[in-house]
Residue frames as a rotation matrix with the C-alpha (Angstrom) as fourth column:
MET 1
0.567 0.824 0.000 0.00
0.824 -0.567 0.000 0.00
0.000 0.000 -1.000 0.00
VAL 2
0.462 -0.491 -0.738 2.83
0.129 -0.786 0.604 2.41
-0.877 -0.375 -0.300 0.90
MET 3
-0.596 -0.732 0.330 4.61
0.387 0.098 0.917 1.58
-0.704 0.674 0.225 -2.36
ILE 4
-0.110 0.651 0.751 1.46
0.985 -0.029 0.170 2.36
0.133 0.758 -0.638 -4.39
ARG 5
0.796 0.394 -0.460 1.07
0.501 -0.855 0.133 5.75
-0.341 -0.336 -0.878 -2.66
LYS 6
0.014 -0.886 -0.463 4.70
0.035 -0.463 0.886 6.60
-0.999 -0.028 0.025 -3.43
LEU 7
-0.649 -0.213 0.730 4.22
0.673 0.286 0.682 5.56
-0.354 0.934 -0.042 -7.06
VAL 8
0.341 0.857 0.385 1.04
0.929 -0.369 -0.002 7.64
0.140 0.359 -0.923 -7.41
LEU 9
0.708 -0.144 -0.692 2.78
0.232 -0.877 0.420 10.62
-0.667 -0.458 -0.587 -5.80
ALA 10
-0.377 -0.926 -0.029 5.80
0.186 -0.106 0.977 10.27
-0.907 0.363 0.212 -8.09
LEU 11
-0.473 0.276 0.837 3.60
0.881 0.178 0.439 10.02
-0.028 0.945 -0.327 -11.21
SER 12
0.657 0.744 -0.123 1.56
0.749 -0.663 -0.011 13.04
-0.090 -0.085 -0.992 -10.08
VAL 13
0.354 -0.623 -0.698 4.71
0.061 -0.729 0.682 15.11
-0.933 -0.284 -0.220 -9.60
LEU 14
-0.673 -0.635 0.379 6.01
0.379 0.144 0.914 14.10
-0.635 0.759 0.144 -13.03
ALA 15
-0.080 0.741 0.667 2.67
0.992 -0.005 0.125 14.88
0.096 0.672 -0.734 -14.67
LEU 16
0.801 0.392 -0.453 2.51
0.486 -0.867 0.108 18.31
-0.350 -0.307 -0.885 -13.07
ALA 17
-0.027 -0.905 -0.425 6.11
0.098 -0.425 0.900 19.07
-0.995 -0.017 0.100 -14.00
GLY 18
-0.729 -0.266 0.631 5.30
0.590 0.223 0.776 18.38
-0.347 0.938 -0.005 -17.64
CYS 19
0.290 0.923 0.252 2.20
0.954 -0.260 -0.148 20.56
-0.071 0.283 -0.956 -17.73
GLN 20
-0.393 -0.312 0.865 2.22
0.452 -0.885 -0.114 24.17
0.801 0.346 0.488 -18.83
SER 21
-0.748 0.093 -0.657 1.87
0.617 -0.269 -0.740 26.47
-0.246 -0.958 0.144 -15.87
ILE 22
0.088 0.862 0.498 -1.34
0.774 -0.374 0.511 28.43
0.627 0.341 -0.701 -15.53
SER 23
-0.906 -0.364 0.215 -1.33
0.181 -0.793 -0.582 31.98
0.382 -0.489 0.784 -14.24
PHE 24
-0.188 0.886 -0.425 -4.09
0.939 0.289 0.187 32.36
0.289 -0.363 -0.886 -11.70
GLY 25
-0.377 -0.026 -0.926 -3.55
0.642 -0.727 -0.241 35.97
-0.667 -0.686 0.291 -10.67
PRO 26
0.713 0.685 0.150 -5.30
0.614 -0.506 -0.605 39.02
-0.338 0.524 -0.782 -12.07
TYR 27
-0.058 -0.676 0.735 -3.59
0.805 -0.467 -0.366 41.64
0.591 0.570 0.571 -14.20
VAL 28
0.313 0.100 -0.945 -2.52
0.769 -0.611 0.189 44.61
-0.558 -0.785 -0.268 -12.09
SER 29
0.017 -0.283 -0.959 -1.14
-0.398 -0.882 0.253 46.52
-0.917 0.378 -0.128 -15.07
PRO 30
0.878 0.383 0.288 -1.68
0.099 0.442 -0.891 46.08
-0.469 0.811 0.350 -18.81
ARG 31
-0.120 -0.845 0.521 0.89
0.908 0.119 0.403 45.82
-0.402 0.522 0.752 -21.56
VAL 32
0.657 0.270 -0.704 1.70
0.051 -0.947 -0.316 49.33
-0.752 0.172 -0.636 -22.87
VAL 33
-0.099 -0.661 0.744 3.09
0.926 0.213 0.312 49.93
-0.365 0.720 0.591 -26.36
GLY 34
0.852 0.391 -0.348 3.88
0.246 -0.886 -0.393 53.15
-0.462 0.250 -0.851 -28.17
ARG 35
0.201 -0.766 0.610 6.42
0.914 -0.078 -0.398 55.32
0.353 0.638 0.685 -29.93
VAL 36
0.476 -0.159 -0.865 8.45
0.482 -0.776 0.408 58.33
-0.736 -0.611 -0.293 -28.79
VAL 37
0.179 -0.390 0.903 9.37
0.916 -0.269 -0.298 61.13
0.359 0.881 0.309 -31.21
ALA 38
-0.763 -0.436 -0.478 10.78
0.546 -0.830 -0.115 64.66
-0.346 -0.348 0.871 -31.02
GLU 39
0.196 0.938 -0.286 7.96
0.591 -0.346 -0.729 67.19
-0.783 -0.026 -0.622 -31.11
ASP 40
0.230 -0.125 -0.965 9.72
-0.412 -0.911 0.020 69.70
-0.882 0.393 -0.261 -33.38
THR 41
-0.515 -0.547 -0.660 11.17
-0.823 0.100 0.559 67.30
-0.240 0.831 -0.502 -35.98
ASN 42
0.596 0.802 0.045 8.89
-0.784 0.593 -0.183 64.27
-0.173 0.073 0.982 -35.61
ARG 43
-0.055 -0.708 -0.704 12.03
-0.612 0.581 -0.537 62.09
0.789 0.401 -0.465 -35.66
PRO 44
0.756 0.327 -0.568 12.04
0.160 0.748 0.644 58.90
0.635 -0.577 0.513 -33.55
LEU 45
0.265 -0.647 0.715 13.94
-0.895 -0.441 -0.068 59.15
0.359 -0.622 -0.696 -30.27
ALA 46
0.343 -0.271 -0.899 16.09
0.150 0.961 -0.233 56.13
0.927 -0.055 0.370 -29.54
TYR 47
-0.480 -0.618 -0.623 17.14
0.605 0.281 -0.745 55.31
0.635 -0.735 0.239 -25.97
ALA 48
-0.276 0.491 0.826 14.34
-0.661 -0.721 0.208 57.29
0.698 -0.489 0.523 -24.29
LYS 49
-0.980 -0.089 -0.176 13.61
0.071 0.676 -0.733 55.79
0.184 -0.731 -0.657 -20.85
VAL 50
-0.141 0.989 0.051 9.97
-0.501 -0.116 0.858 54.71
0.854 0.096 0.512 -20.43
THR 51
-0.978 -0.207 -0.015 8.82
-0.067 0.385 -0.920 54.02
0.196 -0.899 -0.390 -16.87
ARG 52
-0.003 0.975 -0.223 5.55
0.338 0.211 0.917 52.59
0.941 -0.072 -0.330 -15.60
GLY 53
0.485 0.218 -0.847 4.58
0.874 -0.080 0.480 54.52
0.037 -0.973 -0.230 -12.49
LYS 54
0.990 -0.141 0.019 6.03
-0.142 -0.981 0.130 57.67
0.000 -0.131 -0.991 -11.08
PRO 55
0.344 -0.933 -0.103 9.75
-0.064 0.086 -0.994 58.27
0.937 0.349 -0.030 -11.58
GLU 56
0.401 -0.299 -0.866 11.96
0.867 0.428 0.254 57.25
0.294 -0.853 0.431 -8.67
PRO 57
0.981 -0.114 0.159 12.96
-0.157 -0.944 0.291 60.21
0.117 -0.311 -0.943 -6.49
ALA 58
0.159 -0.987 -0.022 16.66
-0.341 -0.034 -0.940 60.93
0.927 0.157 -0.342 -6.12
PRO 59
0.346 -0.048 -0.937 18.09
0.699 0.679 0.223 58.94
0.625 -0.733 0.269 -3.20
ARG 60
0.925 -0.032 0.377 18.69
-0.268 -0.760 0.592 60.81
0.268 -0.649 -0.712 0.02
ALA 61
-0.016 -0.998 0.054 22.23
-0.642 -0.031 -0.766 61.09
0.766 -0.047 -0.641 1.32
GLY 62
-0.737 -0.407 0.540 23.12
-0.676 0.422 -0.605 58.12
0.018 -0.811 -0.585 3.52
TRP 63
0.126 0.858 0.498 20.04
-0.641 0.454 -0.619 56.13
-0.757 -0.242 0.607 2.50
ASP 64
-0.858 -0.344 -0.381 20.27
-0.513 0.582 0.630 52.85
0.005 0.737 -0.676 0.63
PRO 65
0.157 0.961 -0.228 17.18
-0.919 0.227 0.324 50.97
0.363 0.159 0.918 -0.57
LYS 66
-0.276 -0.148 0.950 16.48
-0.677 0.731 -0.083 47.70
-0.682 -0.666 -0.302 1.21
GLY 67
-0.923 -0.211 0.322 15.95
0.012 0.820 0.572 44.31
-0.385 0.531 -0.755 -0.45
ALA 68
-0.189 0.936 0.296 12.16
0.807 0.320 -0.497 44.44
-0.560 0.145 -0.816 -0.67
GLU 69
0.390 0.286 -0.875 12.27
-0.124 -0.925 -0.358 48.01
-0.912 0.248 -0.326 -2.00
LEU 70
-0.565 -0.661 -0.494 14.59
-0.631 -0.040 0.775 46.86
-0.532 0.750 -0.394 -4.77
LEU 71
-0.845 0.282 0.454 12.29
0.415 0.882 0.224 43.96
-0.337 0.378 -0.863 -5.62
MET 72
0.112 0.977 -0.179 9.25
0.634 -0.209 -0.744 46.24
-0.765 -0.030 -0.643 -5.82
ARG 73
-0.226 -0.250 -0.941 10.86
-0.433 -0.840 0.327 48.56
-0.873 0.482 0.082 -8.37
LYS 74
0.755 0.520 0.399 9.53
0.186 0.413 -0.891 48.19
-0.629 0.747 0.215 -11.87
GLY 75
-0.255 -0.884 0.392 11.96
0.678 0.126 0.724 47.77
-0.690 0.450 0.567 -14.73
ASP 76
0.216 0.221 -0.951 12.32
-0.439 -0.848 -0.297 50.60
-0.872 0.482 -0.086 -17.20
VAL 77
0.357 -0.163 0.920 12.54
0.784 0.587 -0.200 50.05
-0.508 0.793 0.337 -20.94
LEU 78
-0.413 -0.513 -0.752 14.47
-0.121 -0.788 0.604 52.00
-0.903 0.340 0.264 -23.55
THR 79
0.697 0.652 -0.299 13.02
-0.339 -0.068 -0.938 52.86
-0.632 0.755 0.173 -26.93
ASP 80
0.230 -0.593 0.772 14.56
0.729 0.631 0.267 51.19
-0.645 0.501 0.577 -29.97
HIS 81
-0.762 -0.645 -0.053 16.05
0.438 -0.574 0.692 53.01
-0.477 0.504 0.720 -32.98
ASP 82
-0.561 0.651 0.512 12.52
0.476 -0.253 0.842 53.66
0.678 0.716 -0.168 -34.32
GLY 83
-0.722 0.236 0.650 11.42
-0.560 -0.752 -0.348 55.13
0.407 -0.615 0.675 -30.97
ARG 84
0.247 0.880 -0.406 9.15
-0.411 0.474 0.779 52.15
0.878 -0.026 0.479 -30.20
PHE 85
-0.773 -0.414 0.481 8.70
-0.607 0.258 -0.752 50.63
0.187 -0.873 -0.451 -26.76
ALA 86
0.190 0.815 -0.548 6.71
-0.236 0.579 0.780 47.85
0.953 -0.019 0.302 -25.10
LEU 87
-0.597 -0.235 0.767 6.18
-0.794 0.036 -0.607 47.50
0.115 -0.971 -0.208 -21.36
GLY 88
-0.715 0.296 -0.634 5.00
0.118 0.944 0.307 44.02
0.689 0.144 -0.710 -20.44
SER 89
0.341 0.891 0.300 1.82
-0.383 -0.160 0.910 43.42
0.859 -0.425 0.286 -18.49
GLU 90
-0.780 -0.557 0.284 2.01
-0.462 0.207 -0.862 42.60
0.421 -0.804 -0.419 -14.79
ARG 91
0.330 0.841 -0.428 0.11
-0.174 0.500 0.848 39.97
0.928 -0.205 0.312 -12.82
VAL 92
-0.480 -0.424 0.768 0.04
-0.849 0.002 -0.529 39.02
0.222 -0.906 -0.361 -9.17
LEU 93
-0.502 0.319 -0.804 -0.72
0.271 0.941 0.204 35.75
0.821 -0.115 -0.559 -7.47
SER 94
-0.722 0.351 0.596 -3.61
-0.663 -0.597 -0.451 36.47
0.197 -0.721 0.664 -5.16
LEU 95
-0.878 0.473 -0.070 -6.07
0.467 0.817 -0.338 34.37
-0.102 -0.329 -0.939 -3.20
VAL 96
-0.009 0.881 -0.474 -8.60
0.467 -0.415 -0.781 37.19
-0.884 -0.228 -0.407 -3.30
ARG 97
-0.313 -0.014 0.950 -9.76
0.936 -0.172 0.306 38.31
0.159 0.985 0.067 -6.73
TRP 98
-0.074 0.271 -0.960 -10.01
0.399 -0.874 -0.277 42.06
-0.914 -0.403 -0.044 -7.01
GLY 99
0.760 0.619 -0.199 -10.84
0.122 -0.437 -0.891 44.54
-0.639 0.653 -0.408 -9.73
GLY 100
0.317 -0.702 0.638 -7.33
0.948 0.255 -0.190 44.73
-0.029 0.665 0.747 -11.18
TRP 101
-0.682 -0.660 -0.315 -6.18
0.614 -0.751 0.244 48.07
-0.397 -0.027 0.917 -12.55
ASP 102
0.511 0.859 0.031 -7.92
0.740 -0.421 -0.524 51.27
-0.437 0.291 -0.851 -13.55
SER 103
0.959 -0.257 -0.117 -5.04
-0.280 -0.814 -0.509 53.55
0.036 0.521 -0.853 -14.56
VAL 104
0.506 -0.858 0.091 -1.40
0.857 0.512 0.061 53.30
-0.099 0.048 0.994 -15.59
PRO 105
0.798 -0.328 -0.506 0.97
-0.229 -0.941 0.249 56.20
-0.558 -0.083 -0.826 -14.86
LEU 106
0.577 -0.615 0.538 3.66
0.816 0.449 -0.363 56.52
-0.018 0.649 0.761 -17.53
SER 107
0.676 -0.476 -0.563 6.82
-0.201 -0.854 0.481 58.64
-0.709 -0.212 -0.672 -17.58
VAL 108
0.689 -0.492 0.532 9.19
0.715 0.345 -0.608 59.20
0.115 0.799 0.590 -20.52
GLU 109
0.705 -0.547 -0.452 12.63
-0.173 -0.750 0.638 60.82
-0.688 -0.372 -0.624 -20.20
ARG 110
0.524 -0.675 0.520 15.52
0.847 0.352 -0.398 61.52
0.085 0.649 0.756 -22.55
GLY 111
-0.198 -0.723 -0.662 18.50
0.681 -0.587 0.437 63.84
-0.705 -0.365 0.608 -22.30
GLY 112
-0.971 -0.236 -0.025 17.85
0.163 -0.741 0.651 67.22
-0.172 0.628 0.759 -23.90
TYR 113
-0.463 0.881 0.098 14.06
0.067 -0.075 0.995 66.84
0.884 0.467 -0.024 -23.70
GLN 114
-0.424 0.422 0.801 11.41
-0.882 -0.393 -0.259 67.69
0.206 -0.817 0.539 -21.14
ARG 115
-0.973 0.124 0.194 10.04
0.035 0.912 -0.409 64.80
-0.228 -0.391 -0.891 -19.10
PHE 116
-0.410 0.888 -0.206 6.63
-0.621 -0.107 0.776 63.58
0.668 0.447 0.596 -20.21
GLN 117
-0.978 0.181 0.101 4.19
0.035 0.624 -0.780 62.20
-0.204 -0.760 -0.617 -17.63
THR 118
-0.370 0.916 -0.158 0.61
-0.818 -0.240 0.523 61.04
0.440 0.323 0.838 -18.08
ASN 119
-0.578 0.315 0.753 -1.96
-0.343 0.743 -0.574 58.49
-0.740 -0.590 -0.321 -16.93
TYR 120
-0.668 0.448 -0.594 -3.67
-0.505 0.312 0.804 56.03
0.546 0.838 0.018 -19.23
SER 121
-0.334 0.635 0.697 -6.99
-0.799 0.202 -0.566 54.74
-0.500 -0.746 0.440 -17.97
ILE 122
-0.511 0.214 0.833 -8.93
0.221 0.969 -0.113 51.59
-0.831 0.126 -0.542 -18.69
THR 123
0.622 0.754 -0.210 -10.82
0.026 -0.288 -0.957 53.58
-0.783 0.590 -0.198 -21.33
ASN 124
0.219 -0.639 -0.738 -7.56
-0.929 -0.367 0.042 53.62
-0.298 0.676 -0.674 -23.36
LEU 125
-0.270 -0.273 0.923 -7.60
-0.145 0.960 0.241 49.82
-0.952 -0.069 -0.298 -23.55
VAL 126
-0.107 0.185 -0.977 -7.38
-0.954 -0.297 0.048 48.97
-0.281 0.937 0.209 -27.23
ALA 127
0.147 0.103 -0.984 -6.99
-0.625 0.781 -0.012 45.22
0.767 0.616 0.179 -27.38
THR 128
0.266 -0.143 0.953 -6.97
-0.775 0.556 0.299 42.00
-0.573 -0.819 0.037 -25.48
ASP 129
-0.576 -0.560 -0.595 -4.82
-0.796 0.550 0.253 39.27
0.186 0.619 -0.763 -26.99
SER 130
0.412 0.890 -0.194 -7.22
-0.820 0.455 0.348 36.39
0.398 0.016 0.917 -27.53
ALA 131
0.218 -0.376 -0.901 -4.71
0.096 0.926 -0.364 33.65
0.971 -0.007 0.238 -26.72
ALA 132
-0.629 -0.590 -0.506 -3.33
0.564 0.103 -0.819 35.08
0.535 -0.801 0.268 -23.48
GLN 133
0.508 0.860 -0.054 -6.20
0.732 -0.398 0.554 37.46
0.454 -0.321 -0.831 -22.63
GLU 134
-0.350 -0.746 -0.566 -3.51
0.898 -0.439 0.023 40.10
-0.266 -0.500 0.824 -22.02
PRO 135
0.761 0.618 -0.198 -4.89
0.550 -0.776 -0.308 43.65
-0.344 0.126 -0.931 -21.80
THR 136
-0.330 -0.876 0.351 -2.97
0.934 -0.250 0.255 46.10
-0.136 0.412 0.901 -24.00
ILE 137
0.651 0.411 -0.638 -2.90
0.316 -0.911 -0.264 49.89
-0.690 -0.030 -0.723 -24.14
ASP 138
0.077 -0.591 0.803 -1.57
0.966 -0.155 -0.207 51.63
0.247 0.792 0.559 -27.25
ALA 139
0.084 -0.132 -0.988 -0.05
0.607 -0.780 0.156 54.88
-0.791 -0.612 0.015 -26.01
GLY 140
0.904 0.263 0.337 0.27
0.423 -0.434 -0.796 56.04
-0.063 0.862 -0.504 -29.61
THR 141
0.084 -0.881 0.466 2.93
0.680 -0.291 -0.673 58.59
0.728 0.374 0.574 -30.48
ILE 142
0.681 0.012 -0.732 4.40
0.647 -0.477 0.594 60.46
-0.342 -0.879 -0.333 -27.53
ARG 143
0.451 -0.479 0.753 5.99
0.480 -0.581 -0.657 63.77
0.753 0.658 -0.032 -28.53
LEU 144
0.299 -0.458 -0.837 8.80
0.899 -0.161 0.408 65.10
-0.321 -0.875 0.363 -26.32
LYS 145
0.972 0.011 0.237 9.53
0.081 -0.954 -0.290 68.82
0.223 0.301 -0.927 -26.24
SER 146
0.152 -0.988 -0.040 13.17
0.683 0.134 -0.718 69.78
0.714 0.082 0.695 -26.49
GLY 147
0.028 -0.279 0.960 14.98
-0.291 -0.921 -0.259 71.77
0.956 -0.272 -0.107 -23.83
GLY 148
0.874 0.342 0.344 14.67
-0.415 0.160 0.895 69.66
0.251 -0.926 0.282 -20.68
LYS 149
-0.057 -0.913 0.403 17.32
-0.997 0.073 0.024 68.07
-0.051 -0.401 -0.915 -18.50
GLY 150
0.786 0.612 -0.085 15.80
-0.610 0.790 0.052 64.56
0.099 0.011 0.995 -18.86
ALA 151
-0.101 -0.818 0.566 17.87
-0.782 0.416 0.463 61.55
-0.614 -0.396 -0.682 -17.82
GLY 152
0.146 0.124 0.981 18.68
0.058 0.989 -0.134 58.34
-0.988 0.076 0.137 -19.56
GLY 153
0.937 0.231 -0.263 19.45
-0.228 -0.168 -0.959 59.67
-0.265 0.958 -0.104 -23.03
LYS 154
0.138 -0.908 0.396 22.34
0.577 0.399 0.713 58.67
-0.805 0.130 0.578 -25.25
């Protein structure tokens, strides 16, 4: 009897290991795609830093972020040579289902240009990928005005 239980347990583990994982958590932020160009010339801006959420404040003297604070930071993306960017969607594993997201703050910076900040709401949702059911917002063309100190440019 013990041997049969061990065999069933081993087969169950192997079966689960071979299955594709299923994401059970709700989306807390959609995928955001768009393009960044210079307002005056309409030329694409490569290497502009696109951040979901508010930009990180400058660190205070003598203060270092702790481990959990580093883990909570969202990764920035840089635009490609055509000025295009794509921020991936975000999900959380949660026992309690909740409403998900209703707005996405976005910040764009590049050296020599003014910082651009805005919020996209659920009304800007343009598509949901049918296979993954991933919500997507098309931010369209973001035009940066020249003359700012912006960071992250090359």
